[in-house]
The first five atom37 places (N, CA, C, CB, O) and aatype in JSON, in Angstrom:
{
  "aatype": [20, 20, 20, 20, 20, 20, 20, 20, 20, 20, 20, 20, 20, 20, 20, 20, 20, 20, 20, 20, 20, 20, 20, 20, 20, 20, 20, 20, 20, 20, 20, 20, 20, 20, 20, 20, 20, 20, 20, 20, 20, 20, 20, 20, 20, 20, 20, 20, 20, 20, 20, 20, 20, 20, 20, 20, 20, 20, 20, 20, 20, 20, 20, 20, 20, 20, 20, 20, 20, 20, 20, 20, 20, 20, 20, 20, 20, 20, 20, 20, 20, 20, 20, 20, 20, 20, 20, 20, 20, 20, 20, 20, 20, 20, 20, 20, 20, 20, 20, 20, 20, 20, 20, 20, 20, 20, 20, 20, 20, 20],
  "atom_mask": [
    [1, 1, 1, 1, 1],
    [1, 1, 1, 1, 1],
    [1, 1, 1, 1, 1],
    [1, 1, 1, 1, 1],
    [1, 1, 1, 1, 1],
    [1, 1, 1, 1, 1],
    [1, 1, 1, 1, 1],
    [1, 1, 1, 1, 1],
    [1, 1, 1, 1, 1],
    [1, 1, 1, 1, 1],
    [1, 1, 1, 1, 1],
    [1, 1, 1, 1, 1],
    [1, 1, 1, 1, 1],
    [1, 1, 1, 1, 1],
    [1, 1, 1, 1, 1],
    [1, 1, 1, 1, 1],
    [1, 1, 1, 1, 1],
    [1, 1, 1, 1, 1],
    [1, 1, 1, 1, 1],
    [1, 1, 1, 1, 1],
    [1, 1, 1, 1, 1],
    [1, 1, 1, 1, 1],
    [1, 1, 1, 1, 1],
    [1, 1, 1, 1, 1],
    [1, 1, 1, 1, 1],
    [1, 1, 1, 1, 1],
    [1, 1, 1, 1, 1],
    [1, 1, 1, 1, 1],
    [1, 1, 1, 1, 1],
    [1, 1, 1, 1, 1],
    [1, 1, 1, 1, 1],
    [1, 1, 1, 1, 1],
    [1, 1, 1, 1, 1],
    [1, 1, 1, 1, 1],
    [1, 1, 1, 1, 1],
    [1, 1, 1, 1, 1],
    [1, 1, 1, 1, 1],
    [1, 1, 1, 1, 1],
    [1, 1, 1, 1, 1],
    [1, 1, 1, 1, 1],
    [1, 1, 1, 1, 1],
    [1, 1, 1, 1, 1],
    [1, 1, 1, 1, 1],
    [1, 1, 1, 1, 1],
    [1, 1, 1, 1, 1],
    [1, 1, 1, 1, 1],
    [1, 1, 1, 1, 1],
    [1, 1, 1, 1, 1],
    [1, 1, 1, 1, 1],
    [1, 1, 1, 1, 1],
    [1, 1, 1, 1, 1],
    [1, 1, 1, 1, 1],
    [1, 1, 1, 1, 1],
    [1, 1, 1, 1, 1],
    [1, 1, 1, 1, 1],
    [1, 1, 1, 1, 1],
    [1, 1, 1, 1, 1],
    [1, 1, 1, 1, 1],
    [1, 1, 1, 1, 1],
    [1, 1, 1, 1, 1],
    [1, 1, 1, 1, 1],
    [1, 1, 1, 1, 1],
    [1, 1, 1, 1, 1],
    [1, 1, 1, 1, 1],
    [1, 1, 1, 1, 1],
    [1, 1, 1, 1, 1],
    [1, 1, 1, 1, 1],
    [1, 1, 1, 1, 1],
    [1, 1, 1, 1, 1],
    [1, 1, 1, 1, 1],
    [1, 1, 1, 1, 1],
    [1, 1, 1, 1, 1],
    [1, 1, 1, 1, 1],
    [1, 1, 1, 1, 1],
    [1, 1, 1, 1, 1],
    [1, 1, 1, 1, 1],
    [1, 1, 1, 1, 1],
    [1, 1, 1, 1, 1],
    [1, 1, 1, 1, 1],
    [1, 1, 1, 1, 1],
    [1, 1, 1, 1, 1],
    [1, 1, 1, 1, 1],
    [1, 1, 1, 1, 1],
    [1, 1, 1, 1, 1],
    [1, 1, 1, 1, 1],
    [1, 1, 1, 1, 1],
    [1, 1, 1, 1, 1],
    [1, 1, 1, 1, 1],
    [1, 1, 1, 1, 1],
    [1, 1, 1, 1, 1],
    [1, 1, 1, 1, 1],
    [1, 1, 1, 1, 1],
    [1, 1, 1, 1, 1],
    [1, 1, 1, 1, 1],
    [1, 1, 1, 1, 1],
    [1, 1, 1, 1, 1],
    [1, 1, 1, 1, 1],
    [1, 1, 1, 1, 1],
    [1, 1, 1, 1, 1],
    [1, 1, 1, 1, 1],
    [1, 1, 1, 1, 1],
    [1, 1, 1, 1, 1],
    [1, 1, 1, 1, 1],
    [1, 1, 1, 1, 1],
    [1, 1, 1, 1, 1],
    [1, 1, 1, 1, 1],
    [1, 1, 1, 1, 1],
    [1, 1, 1, 1, 1],
    [1, 1, 1, 1, 1],
    [1, 1, 1, 1, 1]
  ],
  "atom_positions": [
    [[138.56, 64.03, 1.5], [137.36, 64.81, 1.63], [136.16, 64.06, 2.07], [137.08, 65.44, 0.38], [135.33, 64.45, 2.9]],
    [[136.16, 62.78, 1.33], [134.97, 61.87, 1.5], [134.72, 61.54, 2.85], [135.1, 60.61, 0.76], [133.59, 61.54, 3.32]],
    [[135.96, 61.19, 3.63], [135.94, 60.75, 4.89], [135.49, 61.8, 5.96], [137.23, 60.26, 5.14], [135.25, 61.45, 7.12]],
    [[135.37, 63.18, 5.52], [134.67, 64.23, 6.34], [133.1, 63.97, 6.38], [134.96, 65.71, 5.72], [132.4, 64.38, 7.3]],
    [[132.69, 63.36, 5.48], [131.2, 63.26, 5.33], [130.77, 61.88, 5.8], [130.73, 63.51, 3.81], [129.59, 61.71, 6.08]],
    [[131.62, 60.92, 5.91], [131.5, 59.42, 6.06], [130.8, 59.4, 7.63], [133.19, 58.53, 5.92], [129.7, 58.88, 7.81]],
    [[131.52, 60.0, 8.67], [131.09, 59.88, 10.02], [129.66, 60.4, 10.25], [132.04, 60.59, 10.9], [128.79, 59.77, 10.85]],
    [[129.48, 61.84, 9.63], [127.97, 62.13, 9.79], [127.04, 61.48, 9.21], [127.65, 63.25, 9.45], [125.94, 61.43, 9.76]],
    [[127.24, 60.83, 8.01], [126.27, 60.16, 7.34], [126.11, 58.6, 8.02], [126.68, 60.17, 5.76], [125.1, 57.92, 7.85]],
    [[127.1, 58.22, 8.7], [126.8, 56.88, 9.65], [125.9, 57.38, 10.63], [128.14, 56.17, 10.44], [124.81, 56.82, 10.76]],
    [[126.28, 58.54, 11.49], [125.6, 58.83, 12.73], [124.1, 59.15, 12.35], [126.31, 60.05, 13.51], [123.13, 58.78, 13.0]],
    [[124.06, 60.01, 11.0], [122.4, 59.93, 10.62], [121.94, 58.67, 10.25], [121.96, 60.82, 9.4], [120.76, 58.48, 10.54]],
    [[122.61, 57.6, 9.62], [121.78, 56.31, 9.48], [121.55, 55.84, 10.83], [122.49, 55.15, 8.62], [120.4, 55.43, 11.04]],
    [[122.47, 55.81, 11.93], [122.12, 55.3, 13.22], [121.0, 55.73, 13.97], [123.07, 55.47, 13.96], [120.12, 55.11, 14.57]],
    [[121.24, 56.98, 13.77], [120.02, 57.78, 14.61], [118.63, 57.59, 13.77], [120.37, 59.61, 14.75], [117.65, 57.44, 14.5]],
    [[118.44, 57.58, 12.7], [117.21, 57.35, 11.98], [116.89, 56.05, 11.78], [117.2, 57.93, 10.78], [115.82, 55.89, 11.18]],
    [[117.58, 54.89, 12.14], [117.28, 53.71, 12.28], [116.18, 53.45, 13.34], [118.41, 53.09, 12.49], [115.42, 52.5, 13.19]],
    [[116.08, 54.16, 14.26], [115.22, 53.97, 15.47], [113.87, 54.66, 15.22], [115.9, 54.56, 16.78], [113.1, 54.84, 16.16]],
    [[113.59, 55.04, 13.99], [112.21, 55.56, 13.42], [111.43, 54.28, 13.43], [112.27, 56.27, 11.82], [111.84, 53.16, 13.11]],
    [[110.09, 54.66, 13.9], [109.07, 53.46, 13.76], [108.76, 53.08, 12.28], [107.64, 53.84, 14.48], [108.63, 53.96, 11.42]],
    [[108.65, 51.94, 12.04], [108.34, 51.54, 10.72], [106.92, 51.41, 10.4], [108.95, 50.35, 10.46], [106.61, 51.37, 9.21]],
    [[105.9, 51.34, 11.42], [104.57, 51.05, 11.3], [103.86, 52.53, 11.6], [104.14, 49.81, 12.33], [102.64, 52.63, 11.72]],
    [[104.66, 53.51, 11.69], [103.88, 54.7, 11.84], [104.68, 55.9, 11.12], [103.6, 54.98, 13.42], [105.9, 55.9, 10.96]],
    [[103.84, 56.85, 10.75], [104.49, 58.17, 10.06], [104.9, 58.93, 11.25], [103.42, 59.13, 9.05], [104.23, 59.16, 12.26]],
    [[106.24, 59.33, 10.96], [106.84, 60.45, 11.97], [107.98, 61.31, 11.43], [107.43, 59.75, 13.27], [108.66, 60.88, 10.5]],
    [[108.18, 62.35, 11.89], [109.24, 63.21, 11.52], [110.27, 63.55, 12.72], [108.61, 64.48, 10.98], [109.9, 63.6, 13.89]],
    [[111.57, 63.77, 12.3], [112.62, 63.83, 13.51], [113.67, 64.64, 12.83], [113.25, 62.26, 14.11], [113.71, 64.61, 11.6]],
    [[114.58, 65.41, 13.55], [115.45, 66.21, 13.11], [116.75, 66.01, 14.05], [114.85, 67.56, 13.06], [116.64, 65.92, 15.27]],
    [[117.87, 65.97, 13.45], [119.02, 66.0, 14.12], [120.17, 67.04, 13.46], [119.48, 64.56, 14.17], [120.49, 67.13, 12.28]],
    [[120.73, 67.85, 14.65], [121.66, 68.89, 14.43], [123.05, 68.3, 14.44], [121.49, 70.0, 15.45], [123.44, 67.55, 15.34]],
    [[123.61, 68.6, 13.65], [125.1, 68.32, 13.49], [125.96, 69.55, 13.51], [125.38, 67.59, 12.19], [126.39, 70.02, 12.46]],
    [[126.2, 70.02, 14.58], [127.11, 71.23, 14.47], [128.14, 71.23, 14.08], [127.34, 71.77, 15.33], [128.48, 72.22, 13.44]],
    [[129.13, 70.11, 14.28], [130.45, 70.16, 13.7], [130.49, 70.21, 12.02], [131.2, 68.89, 14.23], [131.43, 70.62, 11.34]],
    [[129.39, 69.76, 11.61], [129.17, 69.7, 10.15], [128.35, 70.76, 9.63], [128.57, 68.46, 9.77], [128.12, 70.84, 8.43]],
    [[127.88, 71.61, 10.51], [127.04, 72.99, 10.28], [125.84, 72.44, 9.55], [127.87, 74.26, 9.31], [125.45, 73.07, 8.57]],
    [[125.07, 71.1, 9.98], [123.82, 70.82, 9.21], [122.73, 70.47, 10.3], [124.03, 69.57, 8.1], [122.87, 70.21, 11.49]],
    [[121.7, 70.55, 9.56], [120.27, 70.01, 10.25], [119.89, 69.11, 9.29], [119.0, 71.13, 10.54], [119.81, 69.43, 8.1]],
    [[119.63, 67.98, 9.72], [119.28, 66.69, 8.74], [117.8, 66.26, 9.18], [120.47, 65.26, 8.97], [117.7, 65.7, 10.27]],
    [[116.87, 66.43, 8.58], [115.35, 66.0, 9.13], [114.93, 64.83, 8.06], [114.08, 67.47, 9.11], [115.26, 64.79, 6.87]],
    [[114.27, 64.09, 8.61], [113.57, 62.74, 8.16], [112.24, 62.65, 8.24], [113.98, 61.63, 8.86], [111.77, 63.12, 9.28]],
    [[111.29, 62.09, 7.26], [109.98, 61.87, 7.19], [110.06, 60.47, 7.23], [109.25, 62.49, 6.05], [110.65, 60.03, 6.24]],
    [[109.68, 59.63, 8.01], [109.35, 58.29, 7.78], [107.81, 57.82, 7.94], [110.19, 57.54, 8.67], [107.02, 58.16, 8.81]],
    [[107.61, 56.97, 6.89], [106.09, 56.57, 6.57], [106.13, 55.17, 6.25], [105.41, 57.39, 5.3], [107.11, 54.53, 5.86]],
    [[104.68, 54.66, 6.51], [104.58, 53.48, 6.05], [104.74, 53.22, 4.63], [103.52, 53.07, 6.44], [104.3, 54.09, 3.87]],
    [[105.32, 52.14, 4.1], [105.41, 51.96, 2.75], [104.09, 51.45, 1.87], [106.48, 51.04, 2.63], [103.22, 50.65, 2.24]],
    [[104.18, 52.08, 0.71], [102.72, 51.81, 0.26], [103.09, 51.61, -1.24], [101.52, 53.14, 0.58], [104.15, 51.97, -1.75]],
    [[102.0, 50.93, -1.93], [102.28, 50.46, -3.26], [101.99, 51.53, -4.37], [101.47, 49.21, -3.52], [101.82, 51.18, -5.53]],
    [[101.94, 52.95, -3.94], [101.74, 53.82, -4.96], [102.59, 55.16, -4.79], [100.28, 54.07, -5.05], [102.9, 55.54, -3.66]],
    [[102.91, 55.77, -5.79], [103.88, 57.01, -5.37], [102.92, 58.16, -4.5], [104.61, 57.82, -6.96], [101.7, 58.29, -4.66]],
    [[103.64, 58.85, -3.67], [103.03, 59.69, -2.79], [103.61, 61.16, -3.03], [103.23, 59.16, -1.36], [104.82, 61.31, -3.18]],
    [[102.65, 62.37, -3.08], [103.26, 63.75, -2.98], [103.04, 64.06, -1.48], [102.55, 64.93, -4.02], [102.01, 63.87, -0.83]],
    [[104.13, 64.53, -1.11], [104.24, 65.28, 0.12], [104.62, 66.8, 0.03], [105.22, 64.61, 0.94], [105.14, 67.27, -0.98]],
    [[104.32, 67.53, 1.14], [105.0, 68.9, 1.22], [105.86, 69.09, 2.5], [103.92, 70.04, 1.17], [105.5, 68.85, 3.65]],
    [[106.98, 69.53, 2.13], [107.88, 69.75, 3.29], [108.02, 71.34, 3.59], [109.35, 69.08, 2.98], [108.42, 72.09, 2.7]],
    [[107.66, 71.85, 4.94], [108.07, 73.07, 5.28], [108.96, 73.1, 6.5], [106.97, 73.87, 5.44], [108.9, 72.29, 7.43]],
    [[109.97, 74.38, 6.38], [110.86, 74.65, 7.24], [110.32, 75.85, 7.85], [112.16, 74.75, 6.69], [110.38, 76.86, 7.15]],
    [[109.77, 75.96, 9.11], [109.3, 77.09, 9.66], [109.95, 78.06, 10.73], [108.29, 76.72, 10.07], [109.81, 77.72, 11.91]],
    [[110.6, 79.14, 10.48], [111.23, 79.85, 11.51], [110.64, 80.08, 12.67], [111.56, 80.91, 11.14], [109.45, 79.78, 12.77]],
    [[111.37, 80.67, 13.85], [110.82, 80.88, 15.19], [109.59, 82.06, 14.97], [112.12, 81.38, 16.29], [108.64, 82.05, 15.75]],
    [[109.64, 82.86, 14.13], [108.4, 83.91, 13.76], [107.6, 83.52, 13.05], [108.64, 85.07, 13.15], [107.01, 84.38, 12.39]],
    [[107.18, 82.0, 12.84], [106.3, 81.28, 12.14], [106.39, 81.54, 10.52], [104.97, 81.6, 12.72], [105.49, 81.16, 9.77]],
    [[107.41, 82.13, 10.11], [107.76, 82.24, 8.48], [108.35, 80.96, 7.83], [108.9, 83.41, 8.2], [109.33, 80.28, 8.13]],
    [[107.35, 80.86, 6.77], [107.86, 79.46, 6.12], [109.06, 79.91, 5.18], [106.57, 78.59, 5.15], [108.92, 80.73, 4.27]],
    [[110.34, 79.25, 5.52], [111.48, 79.85, 4.66], [111.81, 78.85, 3.57], [112.84, 80.17, 5.56], [112.51, 79.21, 2.61]],
    [[111.36, 77.62, 3.65], [111.37, 76.57, 2.65], [110.12, 75.59, 2.52], [112.54, 75.78, 2.91], [109.64, 74.92, 3.43]],
    [[109.76, 75.65, 1.35], [108.71, 74.8, 1.07], [108.99, 74.01, -0.25], [107.43, 75.6, 1.0], [109.23, 74.53, -1.34]],
    [[108.93, 72.55, 0.03], [109.38, 71.67, -1.14], [108.1, 70.64, -1.17], [111.01, 70.85, -0.87], [107.5, 70.21, -0.18]],
    [[107.84, 70.36, -2.47], [107.07, 69.18, -2.95], [107.87, 68.21, -3.24], [106.27, 69.39, -4.04], [108.76, 68.4, -4.07]],
    [[107.7, 67.08, -2.66], [108.61, 65.85, -3.04], [107.76, 64.67, -3.46], [109.54, 65.38, -1.8], [106.59, 64.73, -3.08]],
    [[108.13, 63.63, -4.16], [107.48, 62.78, -4.58], [108.18, 61.46, -3.87], [107.42, 62.91, -6.04], [109.4, 61.32, -3.99]],
    [[107.43, 60.52, -3.15], [108.1, 59.43, -2.71], [107.67, 58.16, -3.49], [107.89, 59.32, -1.26], [106.52, 57.77, -3.68]],
    [[108.73, 57.63, -3.85], [108.69, 56.55, -5.18], [107.72, 55.37, -4.22], [110.72, 55.81, -5.88], [107.52, 55.49, -3.01]],
    [[107.26, 54.38, -4.98], [106.54, 53.17, -4.61], [107.56, 52.44, -3.52], [106.19, 52.21, -6.01], [108.78, 52.49, -3.62]],
    [[106.9, 51.82, -2.56], [107.56, 51.06, -1.47], [108.85, 51.65, -0.78], [107.91, 49.75, -2.02], [109.72, 50.91, -0.31]],
    [[108.92, 52.91, -0.76], [109.93, 53.75, -0.02], [109.43, 54.08, 1.14], [110.35, 54.96, -0.67], [108.23, 54.36, 1.18]],
    [[110.23, 54.13, 2.36], [109.73, 54.49, 3.65], [110.24, 55.75, 4.49], [109.93, 53.39, 4.4], [110.07, 55.98, 5.69]],
    [[110.91, 56.47, 3.54], [111.68, 57.75, 4.14], [112.2, 58.77, 3.21], [112.89, 57.32, 4.91], [112.81, 58.4, 2.2]],
    [[111.97, 60.17, 3.49], [112.43, 60.93, 2.66], [113.39, 62.04, 3.6], [111.22, 61.48, 1.81], [113.01, 62.36, 4.72]],
    [[114.44, 62.5, 3.12], [115.1, 63.35, 3.86], [115.32, 64.87, 3.48], [116.19, 62.77, 4.02], [115.18, 65.11, 2.28]],
    [[115.59, 65.75, 4.13], [115.76, 67.14, 3.77], [117.08, 67.66, 4.6], [114.37, 68.01, 4.14], [117.34, 67.0, 5.61]],
    [[117.8, 68.57, 4.34], [118.85, 69.22, 5.22], [118.89, 70.68, 4.91], [120.28, 68.59, 5.01], [118.51, 71.15, 3.84]],
    [[119.36, 71.34, 5.88], [119.81, 72.89, 5.61], [121.03, 73.06, 6.5], [118.59, 74.1, 6.03], [121.33, 72.28, 7.4]],
    [[121.67, 74.11, 6.19], [122.88, 74.56, 6.79], [122.45, 75.33, 8.12], [123.71, 75.49, 5.75], [121.47, 76.09, 8.07]],
    [[123.15, 75.16, 9.28], [122.78, 75.99, 10.37], [123.3, 77.42, 10.4], [123.17, 75.36, 11.53], [122.65, 78.28, 11.0]],
    [[124.47, 77.72, 9.79], [125.05, 79.11, 9.45], [124.02, 79.81, 8.89], [126.26, 79.12, 8.5], [123.26, 79.3, 8.06]],
    [[123.92, 81.3, 9.4], [122.79, 81.94, 8.73], [121.35, 81.7, 8.88], [122.96, 81.77, 7.56], [120.58, 82.24, 8.08]],
    [[120.94, 81.02, 9.73], [119.54, 80.69, 10.3], [119.31, 81.53, 11.53], [119.38, 79.13, 10.69], [120.24, 81.78, 12.3]],
    [[118.22, 81.93, 11.71], [117.67, 82.51, 12.91], [117.61, 81.8, 14.02], [116.51, 82.91, 12.74], [117.09, 80.68, 13.98]],
    [[118.06, 82.27, 15.08], [118.22, 81.57, 16.46], [116.94, 81.43, 17.11], [119.15, 82.33, 17.44], [116.19, 82.41, 17.19]],
    [[116.58, 80.15, 17.63], [115.27, 79.88, 18.33], [114.84, 78.62, 18.09], [114.21, 80.76, 17.97], [115.59, 77.7, 17.77]],
    [[113.42, 78.51, 18.27], [112.76, 76.99, 17.99], [112.36, 77.09, 16.64], [111.38, 76.52, 18.95], [111.75, 78.08, 16.21]],
    [[112.69, 76.07, 15.91], [112.28, 75.93, 14.44], [111.18, 74.81, 14.46], [113.6, 75.5, 13.42], [111.09, 74.06, 15.44]],
    [[110.44, 74.7, 13.53], [109.59, 73.41, 13.08], [109.67, 72.99, 11.86], [108.25, 73.52, 13.22], [109.43, 73.78, 10.94]],
    [[110.01, 71.75, 11.63], [109.88, 70.8, 10.6], [108.73, 70.34, 10.18], [110.48, 69.84, 10.84], [108.4, 69.4, 10.91]],
    [[107.85, 70.57, 9.24], [106.6, 70.03, 9.0], [106.55, 69.37, 7.45], [105.51, 71.2, 9.23], [107.03, 69.84, 6.42]],
    [[105.89, 68.25, 7.63], [105.38, 67.27, 6.58], [103.92, 67.32, 6.33], [105.69, 65.88, 6.97], [103.16, 66.98, 7.24]],
    [[103.48, 67.71, 5.23], [101.84, 67.48, 5.06], [101.69, 66.31, 4.1], [100.98, 68.88, 4.39], [102.11, 66.44, 2.95]],
    [[101.19, 65.35, 4.45], [101.1, 64.29, 3.81], [99.28, 63.93, 3.52], [101.98, 63.21, 4.71], [98.46, 63.54, 4.35]],
    [[99.13, 64.15, 2.47], [97.48, 64.24, 2.14], [96.67, 64.93, 3.31], [96.78, 62.64, 1.93], [97.01, 66.12, 3.3]],
    [[95.94, 64.75, 4.13], [95.22, 65.56, 4.77], [95.82, 65.38, 6.32], [93.69, 65.24, 4.5], [95.08, 65.66, 7.26]],
    [[97.13, 64.93, 6.55], [97.75, 64.77, 8.03], [98.86, 65.79, 7.71], [98.36, 63.06, 8.56], [99.35, 66.08, 6.62]],
    [[99.16, 66.32, 9.07], [100.43, 67.07, 9.37], [101.25, 66.54, 10.56], [100.09, 68.54, 9.64], [100.87, 66.42, 11.73]],
    [[102.46, 66.25, 10.02], [103.35, 65.86, 11.08], [104.63, 66.8, 11.32], [103.8, 64.46, 10.78], [105.42, 67.15, 10.45]],
    [[104.66, 67.11, 12.6], [105.74, 68.16, 12.74], [106.79, 67.69, 13.82], [105.1, 69.6, 13.16], [106.65, 66.62, 14.42]],
    [[107.89, 68.58, 14.04], [108.74, 68.25, 15.19], [109.53, 69.74, 15.21], [109.79, 66.74, 14.93], [109.75, 70.46, 14.24]],
    [[109.85, 69.94, 16.5], [110.58, 71.21, 16.82], [112.04, 70.8, 17.12], [109.89, 72.0, 18.09], [112.35, 69.67, 17.53]],
    [[113.07, 71.96, 16.86], [114.42, 71.63, 17.12], [114.85, 73.26, 17.37], [115.25, 70.7, 15.78], [114.27, 74.15, 16.74]],
    [[115.83, 73.52, 18.27], [116.47, 74.9, 18.62], [117.65, 75.12, 18.11], [116.65, 75.14, 19.96], [118.54, 74.27, 18.17]],
    [[117.83, 76.36, 17.51], [119.2, 76.67, 17.1], [119.58, 77.73, 18.02], [119.36, 77.1, 15.57], [118.88, 78.73, 18.24]],
    [[120.75, 77.47, 18.59], [121.3, 78.31, 19.53], [122.22, 79.32, 19.14], [121.85, 77.6, 20.4], [122.71, 80.07, 19.98]]
  ]
}
């Protein structure tokens, strides 16, 4: 059972390694064979904890998940994921609010 999740985790790791370390950004990866959407927020490492707000926004602009997260000192990323099954089809938005700035990315569920 563990090997079932090993390949997707390796793929996610490789995919997210290309994120820029010197600027904040968000990106999502759809893993259809694992029924998952994995999103990552990358940020510049800082010497204090940061509170951020993550939002998953449906195609009709309804926020279906909102999570406050604490990023520990000197950490450079945070992940969130959802299952594809049961999600509304269309263009979704993954948004991170970090202090007074917003970072967004879009992805399509077909």
